[in-house]
C-alpha positions, 0 to 999 in steps of 0.5 A: 535479267534483274527480278521484280522484287527482292521477295522473287530473287528469294523466294526459291532460296527460301523452299530449298531451304524449308523442303531441307528443313522438312527433309530434316524433320522427316528423319526425325519422325523417322527416329521416333517411328523406329524407336517406338516400334522397338520399344513395343517391338511390334513394327506393323502399323496394321496389328491392333497393338501397333503404338498409338504414338507411332501412328501419329507419328507416322500420319504428321510424317506422311503429312510432311511429305505429301508438302515436300511434295507440292513444294518441290513442285511449286520449285520446278515451275519457277520461271529460270528467267524472271520478268522485268519490272515494267 
């Protein structure tokens, strides 16, 4: 079947690209978190001396992971066959 629009035809590809980019960014954030923890010598986020930057990076990473899960869910719910234009 033919896609009803060019956007619908490229949306799965765009979602895959976005998910890939967000995963890459989470990897960068993980590396930054490890670097901050190494500098401070503290890897326990419950420690009061844990670096504030690392806490903020963790929050950003966690938000990206939620976004990735939402996008993956949306991608998996995409129809395998596209409806025909009327």
